[in-house]
RODO-2510 file (C-alpha; in nm, 4 decimals, decimal comma):
residues 387
     n   res          X          Y          Z
     1     m    12,3737     9,9954    11,3214
     2     r    12,0751    10,2147    11,2345
     3     a    11,7317    10,0646    11,1728
     4     l    11,3929    10,1914    11,0626
     5     y    11,1246     9,9714    11,2198
     6     l    10,7894    10,0042    11,0422
     7     a    10,4725     9,9232    11,2365
     8     l    10,2348    10,1355    11,0350
     9     g     9,9208     9,9442    11,1310
    10     r     9,9856     9,9911    11,5025
    11     d     9,8741    10,2258    11,7758
    12     l    10,1618    10,1663    12,0167
    13     s     9,9482    10,2667    12,3145
    14     a     9,6938     9,9916    12,2416
    15     a     9,6588     9,7032    12,4839
    16     d     9,7381     9,4291    12,2341
    17     a    10,0218     9,1870    12,1672
    18     g    10,1267     9,3655    11,8471
    19     a    10,1891     9,6946    12,0242
    20     t    10,3582     9,5153    12,3154
    21     h    10,5906     9,3305    12,0767
    22     t    10,6838     9,6415    11,8778
    23     v    10,7578     9,8650    12,1771
    24     n    10,9530     9,6041    12,3706
    25     m    11,1559     9,4910    12,0706
    26     a    11,2481     9,8500    11,9874
    27     r    11,3577     9,9154    12,3454
    28     a    11,5593     9,5948    12,3585
    29     l    11,7255     9,6713    12,0252
    30     a    11,8244    10,0123    12,1580
    31     k    11,9820     9,8446    12,4622
    32     c    12,1793     9,6277    12,2202
    33     g    12,3267     9,9416    12,0651
    34     v    12,0991     9,9738    11,7625
    35     e    11,9875    10,3258    11,6702
    36     v    11,6250    10,2402    11,6041
    37     t    11,3434    10,4636    11,4788
    38     v    10,9898    10,3278    11,5038
    39     a    10,7304    10,4433    11,2517
    40     a    10,3759    10,3712    11,3693
    41     r    10,0230    10,4922    11,3055
    42     r    10,0277    10,6383    11,6563
    43     a    10,3124    10,6405    11,9062
    44     g    10,1615    10,7735    12,2278
    45     e    10,2801    10,7504    12,5865
    46     a    10,3627    10,3788    12,5651
    47     a    10,6542    10,4576    12,3325
    48     a    10,8122    10,7130    12,5660
    49     g    11,1907    10,7110    12,5375
    50     l    11,1918    10,5707    12,1844
    51     r    11,2620    10,7692    11,8705
    52     t    10,9320    10,7562    11,6834
    53     v    10,7630    10,9052    11,3803
    54     e    10,3925    10,8795    11,3047
    55     a    10,2715    10,7622    10,9646
    56     d     9,9576    10,5822    10,8541
    57     a     9,9551    10,3565    10,5478
    58     g     9,5784    10,3158    10,5635
    59     r     9,3922    10,0107    10,4423
    60     p     9,4979     9,7786    10,1551
    61     w     9,2900     9,9632     9,8957
    62     q     9,4097    10,3114     9,9996
    63     f     9,6996    10,3233     9,7554
    64     e     9,7446    10,7016     9,7770
    65     r     9,7889    10,6853    10,1551
    66     r    10,0462    10,4105    10,1206
    67     r    10,2384    10,6120     9,8621
    68     a    10,2190    10,9196    10,0848
    69     a    10,3483    10,7224    10,3838
    70     a    10,6414    10,5889    10,1790
    71     k    10,7282    10,9392    10,0601
    72     a    10,7092    11,0812    10,4128
    73     l    10,9417    10,8100    10,5444
    74     e    11,1953    10,8179    10,2627
    75     r    11,4432    11,0395    10,4483
    76     e    11,4251    10,8143    10,7557
    77     a    11,4905    10,5119    10,5347
    78     e    11,7894    10,6775    10,3663
    79     g    11,9445    10,7353    10,7089
    80     a    11,9053    10,3695    10,8092
    81     d    12,1245    10,0690    10,7381
    82     i    11,8262     9,8349    10,7352
    83     i    11,4465     9,8488    10,7240
    84     q    11,2275     9,6044    10,9164
    85     e    10,8509     9,6040    10,8617
    86     r    10,5751     9,4253    11,0486
    87     a    10,3916     9,2473    10,7691
    88     e    10,0371     9,3737    10,8052
    89     e     9,7603     9,2876    10,5618
    90     s     9,7708     9,6528    10,4529
    91     g    10,1498     9,6617    10,4393
    92     g    10,3979     9,7113    10,1618
    93     v    10,5495    10,0481    10,2467
    94     g    10,8741     9,8714    10,3341
    95     v    10,8930     9,7237     9,9843
    96     a    10,8515    10,0718     9,8343
    97     l    11,1134    10,2245    10,0644
    98     a    11,3642     9,9486     9,9916
    99     s    11,3123    10,0018     9,6187
   100     r    11,3557    10,3796     9,6446
   101     t    11,6547    10,3851     9,8766
   102     g    11,8381    10,0579     9,8116
   103     r    11,8239     9,9697    10,1814
   104     p    11,7629     9,6000    10,2542
   105     l    11,4176     9,5061    10,3816
   106     v    11,3615     9,2449    10,6515
   107     l    10,9999     9,1411    10,6885
   108     e    10,8643     9,0522    11,0326
   109     m    10,5836     8,8017    10,9727
   110     n    10,3893     8,7385    11,2915
   111     t    10,1259     8,5538    11,0918
   112     p    10,1960     8,3989    10,7515
   113     l     9,8290     8,3715    10,6480
   114     s     9,5337     8,6073    10,6614
   115     g     9,2478     8,5135    10,8911
   116     n     8,9911     8,7447    10,7342
   117     a     8,6466     8,5824    10,7282
   118     n     8,5714     8,7287    10,3833
   119     p     8,7264     8,4898    10,1267
   120     i     8,7853     8,7653     9,8705
   121     v     8,9606     8,9898    10,1208
   122     r     9,1540     8,6912    10,2538
   123     r     9,2873     8,5994     9,9089
   124     a     9,3885     8,9608     9,8413
   125     a     9,5591     8,9878    10,1805
   126     d     9,7468     8,6611    10,1295
   127     w     9,8612     8,7821     9,7878
   128     n     9,9917     9,1010     9,9482
   129     l    10,1746     8,9105    10,2244
   130     r    10,3414     8,6854     9,9661
   131     r    10,4341     8,9804     9,7468
   132     q    10,6119     9,1415    10,0406
   133     a    10,7817     8,8152    10,1400
   134     r    10,9243     8,7592     9,7928
   135     r    11,0694     9,1099     9,7757
   136     a    11,2311     9,1105    10,1204
   137     r    11,5961     9,0188    10,1761
   138     a    11,5059     8,8051    10,4791
   139     i    11,2096     8,7204    10,7005
   140     i    11,1797     8,6954    11,0778
   141     t    10,8978     8,4865    11,2212
   142     q    10,8273     8,3397    11,5648
   143     t    10,7742     7,9636    11,5286
   144     p    10,8888     7,6701    11,3153
   145     a    10,5274     7,6163    11,1999
   146     s    10,5114     7,9714    11,0670
   147     k    10,8513     7,9240    10,9007
   148     r    10,7271     7,6134    10,7167
   149     i    10,4309     7,8046    10,5766
   150     i    10,6440     8,0989    10,4653
   151     e    10,8928     7,8706    10,2914
   152     e    10,6078     7,7394    10,0750
   153     y    10,5914     8,0753     9,8965
   154     t    10,9360     8,2333     9,9170
   155     k    11,3010     8,1295     9,8957
   156     v    11,4472     8,4127    10,1072
   157     p    11,6174     8,3313    10,4423
   158     v    11,3730     8,2757    10,7298
   159     y    11,4835     8,3274    11,0923
   160     v    11,2766     8,1882    11,3810
   161     i    11,2881     8,4167    11,6843
   162     p    11,0279     8,3606    11,9597
   163     n    10,8565     8,6454    12,1393
   164     g    10,9642     8,7338    12,4907
   165     v    10,9093     8,9264    12,8101
   166     d    11,0740     9,1871    13,0276
   167     p    11,1386     8,9858    13,3475
   168     d    11,1692     9,3055    13,5506
   169     e    10,8249     9,4286    13,4439
   170     f    10,6591     9,0910    13,5042
   171     s    10,8073     8,9454    13,8202
   172     p    10,7147     8,7899    14,1566
   173     e    10,7918     9,1251    14,3220
   174     v    10,5073     9,3140    14,1490
   175     e    10,2471     9,4595    14,3860
   176     p     9,9107     9,2851    14,3346
   177     a     9,6240     9,4965    14,2029
   178     a     9,2918     9,5113    14,3857
   179     v     9,0342     9,2890    14,2153
   180     p     8,6719     9,4032    14,2594
   181     g     8,4552     9,1326    14,4100
   182     a     8,7436     8,9101    14,5164
   183     g     8,7941     8,9194    14,8907
   184     p     9,1185     8,8059    15,0557
   185     d     8,9881     8,4500    15,0937
   186     r     8,9235     8,3966    14,7225
   187     i     9,1536     8,1899    14,5003
   188     i     9,1963     8,3930    14,1816
   189     i     9,2434     8,2181    13,8482
   190     a     9,3341     8,4813    13,5871
   191     f     9,3207     8,5016    13,2098
   192     a     9,4753     8,7953    13,0209
   193     g     9,4248     8,8639    12,6522
   194     s     9,2110     9,0135    12,3792
   195     f     8,9525     8,7296    12,3748
   196     r     9,0312     8,6135    12,0235
   197     p     8,8603     8,2841    11,9364
   198     w     9,1813     8,0779    11,9516
   199     h     9,2566     8,2130    12,2999
   200     g     8,9935     7,9663    12,4240
   201     v     8,8465     8,1808    12,7000
   202     e     8,5108     8,0074    12,6470
   203     d     8,6819     7,6823    12,7470
   204     l     8,7846     7,8412    13,0753
   205     i     8,4288     7,9602    13,1360
   206     e     8,2924     7,6122    13,0615
   207     a     8,5466     7,4529    13,2974
   208     a     8,4807     7,6982    13,5800
   209     p     8,1637     7,5359    13,7285
   210     a     8,3509     7,2080    13,7855
   211     v     8,6271     7,4009    13,9625
   212     l     8,3746     7,5937    14,1747
   213     k     8,1986     7,2719    14,2702
   214     k     8,5198     7,1399    14,4253
   215     h     8,6593     7,4756    14,5403
   216     a     8,3911     7,7282    14,6284
   217     r     8,6527     7,9960    14,6988
   218     a     8,7688     7,9984    14,3353
   219     f     8,7286     8,3318    14,1544
   220     f     8,7842     8,3954    13,7843
   221     l     8,9518     8,7156    13,6640
   222     f     8,9455     8,8162    13,2975
   223     v     9,1917     9,0905    13,2052
   224     g     9,1639     9,2687    12,8712
   225     g     8,9249     9,3885    12,6043
   226     g     8,8580     9,3455    12,2362
   227     e     8,5714     9,3055    11,9947
   228     r     8,4402     8,9896    12,1622
   229     l     8,4429     9,1201    12,5201
   230     r     8,0658     9,1692    12,5458
   231     e     7,9938     8,8244    12,4030
   232     v     8,2388     8,6520    12,6380
   233     r     8,1144     8,8451    12,9410
   234     s     7,7555     8,7413    12,8627
   235     g     7,8668     8,3780    12,8568
   236     a     8,0343     8,4171    13,1939
   237     k     7,7195     8,5685    13,3466
   238     r     7,5156     8,2678    13,2326
   239     t     7,7694     8,0096    13,3468
   240     l     7,9638     8,1310    13,6502
   241     g     7,7070     8,2928    13,8747
   242     a     7,7243     8,6311    14,0439
   243     g     8,0202     8,6943    14,2706
   244     n     8,2525     8,4420    14,1072
   245     f     8,4168     8,6486    13,8342
   246     h     8,5293     8,9937    13,7232
   247     f     8,6103     9,1440    13,3839
   248     t     8,8482     9,4403    13,3897
   249     g     8,7795     9,5479    13,0310
   250     a     9,0659     9,6982    12,8327
   251     v     9,3485     9,8135    13,0577
   252     a     9,6771     9,9931    12,9927
   253     p     9,9711     9,7529    12,9426
   254     r    10,1358     9,8857    13,2602
   255     e     9,8368     9,7586    13,4646
   256     v     9,8542     9,3977    13,3477
   257     p    10,1437     9,2836    13,5751
   258     g     9,9506     9,3918    13,8850
   259     y     9,6437     9,1909    13,7894
   260     l     9,8525     8,8820    13,7179
   261     a    10,0251     8,9299    14,0533
   262     a     9,6831     8,9174    14,2234
   263     a     9,6192     8,5648    14,0916
   264     r     9,7221     8,2316    14,2342
   265     i     9,6901     8,0500    13,9003
   266     l     9,7209     8,1792    13,5420
   267     a     9,5216     8,0210    13,2589
   268     a     9,6112     8,0143    12,8889
   269     p     9,3359     7,7853    12,7518
   270     f     9,4433     7,7944    12,3852
   271     s     9,1789     7,6288    12,1710
   272     p     9,2438     7,6607    11,7949
   273     g     8,9289     7,4625    11,7188
   274     r     8,7181     7,7587    11,8309
   275     d     8,8621     7,9850    11,5601
   276     h     8,6277     7,8955    11,2754
   277     a     8,7822     8,1502    11,0371
   278     r     9,1212     7,9734    11,0657
   279     i     9,0159     7,6173    11,1387
   280     e     9,1326     7,4785    10,8034
   281     q     9,4657     7,6604    10,8371
   282     y     9,5243     7,5214    11,1869
   283     e     9,4240     7,1688    11,0796
   284     r     9,6809     7,1816    10,7999
   285     y     9,9699     7,3586    10,9729
   286     g     9,9014     7,3602    11,3465
   287     m     9,8806     7,6773    11,5555
   288     w    10,1774     7,8960    11,4577
   289     w    10,1556     8,1768    11,7132
   290     s    10,4197     8,2578    11,9750
   291     p    10,1830     8,4071    12,2367
   292     v    10,3310     8,6969    12,4313
   293     k    10,1049     8,6167    12,7260
   294     v    10,2765     8,2805    12,7804
   295     f    10,6104     8,4493    12,8475
   296     e    10,4493     8,7183    13,0623
   297     y    10,2795     8,4467    13,2673
   298     m    10,6080     8,2567    13,3027
   299     a    10,7952     8,5611    13,4292
   300     t    10,5481     8,6180    13,7147
   301     g    10,6515     8,2950    13,8852
   302     k    10,2866     8,1861    13,9079
   303     p    10,1729     7,8318    13,8176
   304     i    10,0256     7,8072    13,4677
   305     v     9,7596     7,5900    13,3076
   306     a     9,7675     7,5925    12,9268
   307     g     9,6182     7,4259    12,6229
   308     a     9,9054     7,2442    12,4503
   309     a     9,8656     7,4045    12,1076
   310     g    10,1556     7,4732    11,8715
   311     q    10,4795     7,5701    12,0427
   312     v    10,3125     7,6309    12,3790
   313     s    10,3924     7,2854    12,5154
   314     e    10,7591     7,3345    12,4212
   315     y    10,7788     7,6731    12,5914
   316     l    10,6176     7,5328    12,9067
   317     a    10,7616     7,1785    12,9137
   318     g    10,8119     7,0795    13,2771
   319     a    10,7152     7,4268    13,3952
   320     a    10,3333     7,4184    13,3774
   321     l    10,0352     7,1857    13,3551
   322     v     9,9277     7,1413    12,9937
   323     y     9,6287     6,9534    12,8554
   324     p     9,4787     6,8704    12,5132
   325     p     9,3298     7,1876    12,3617
   326     g     8,9514     7,1960    12,3899
   327     d     8,9333     6,9395    12,6732
   328     t     8,7459     7,1446    12,9335
   329     g     8,7336     6,8537    13,1779
   330     a     9,1136     6,8302    13,1725
   331     l     9,1366     7,2083    13,2120
   332     a     8,9168     7,1982    13,5229
   333     e     9,1183     6,9094    13,6659
   334     c     9,4491     7,0923    13,6109
   335     i     9,3208     7,4032    13,7886
   336     s     9,1880     7,1966    14,0807
   337     r     9,5181     7,0097    14,1053
   338     l     9,7133     7,3349    14,1402
   339     i     9,4709     7,4633    14,4040
   340     e     9,5106     7,1437    14,6052
   341     d     9,8846     7,0842    14,5616
   342     t    10,0530     7,4094    14,6584
   343     g    10,3956     7,2488    14,6584
   344     q    10,3679     7,1462    14,2943
   345     a    10,2169     7,4841    14,2066
   346     e    10,5082     7,6723    14,3610
   347     a    10,7662     7,4465    14,1948
   348     l    10,6096     7,4916    13,8505
   349     g    10,5920     7,8679    13,8935
   350     r    10,9551     7,8821    13,9976
   351     r    11,0671     7,6757    13,6960
   352     a    10,8625     7,8900    13,4594
   353     r    11,0175     8,2086    13,5954
   354     e    11,3694     8,0682    13,5631
   355     r    11,3125     7,9604    13,2037
   356     a    11,1577     8,2892    13,0980
   357     a    11,4446     8,4884    13,2465
   358     a    11,7076     8,2603    13,0925
   359     e    11,5619     8,1967    12,7448
   360     y    11,2618     8,4106    12,6529
   361     t    11,3411     8,7753    12,7080
   362     w    11,2982     9,0685    12,4718
   363     r    11,6730     9,1210    12,5069
   364     a    11,7399     8,7704    12,3712
   365     a    11,4960     8,8291    12,0844
   366     a    11,6636     9,1625    12,0038
   367     e    12,0104     9,0061    12,0023
   368     q    11,8941     8,7376    11,7588
   369     t    11,7241     9,0008    11,5428
   370     a    12,0389     9,2123    11,5278
   371     a    12,2384     8,9001    11,4380
   372     a    11,9986     8,8295    11,1507
   373     w    12,0364     9,1882    11,0307
   374     r    12,4145     9,1512    11,0303
   375     q    12,3783     8,8404    10,8131
   376     v    12,1673     9,0410    10,5685
   377     l    12,4063     9,3355    10,5640
   378     g    12,7014     9,1015    10,5209
   379     g    12,5479     8,9596    10,2051
   380     r    12,5853     8,5980    10,3176
   381     q    12,3875     8,3041    10,1855
   382     k    12,0762     8,1631    10,3463
   383     v    12,1060     8,0867    10,7163
   384     s    11,8003     7,9660    10,9120
   385     v    11,8140     8,0087    11,2881
   386     t    11,5564     7,7956    11,4738
   387     r    11,5045     7,7607    11,8477
***
């Protein structure tokens, strides 16, 4: 099977979940025997070993750039059996290529609704997402909540395939990175991510003083960058006190496993209520994300504390401590409990590692994706696959 995988809004070398998902899915598909070509805005070193082409569809209003990207990719599409496109707000090249070449389009919808703060832009982006969904032959999304939203505006088959992890890249055998300011006696609690509002990093910062009061050796490590990094760092300076935290800033994806390996506890304080741009969406549908960081955390074998938002509690059931999202007192108590009860911490980490390796790998996601493609190519009727 030959596939053209469109990720035209992505720099594959970027330290974000979208780039991580695209690169790892393409590699896993190749291991499953798929001849996959990835088209991205920029490929870079992170995509080494993959067959890539660079194309940029521009922004939603840059119609000429989108037409030029479709024309440039037409030969690649003609040589493929199937086209899959990450549904970006500026997307739609896949629809054009499917129309020109007759190849079936599968839309990968990681978010079914725009979160743009501008209501005019948001309505236009949602219209574009729905237009693409209605013209695809099938849709792949990551959670049942996302599937329910998508099925409100299209009748095409929807497959639910969670994100995953490479358990060899994130594993208990990874050499820990050196953490500035954290001596060998410190107990490192780590967060990794791009500091989006729903990630809830402010909840972790608010919970930290209660943890430090009980455990003075606690040290908080924040791995990653993003537009809100300066704002979050300023909050940590006001709340945590000098010598109790470190921000790495944006790091290359290959550096993340080492920082997680340096921690004793990993925190995923999901807090949808902090995302004011999406608050009405989350109140209506729940949090629909399938966070890559959860599976990366699980694969390390470290104990995890997480806000039980969306599918997170299902992924981590019996393999982590979860608490009501936004409850910073419960977050602090969970962290303290794992510091004090090393036996429970080790058992939870072991269970999380076992589950990630058995159920939530990129290889498993690629196998399910290829199976969905075969359904599309076989011309069968609607089949929904939900895990």
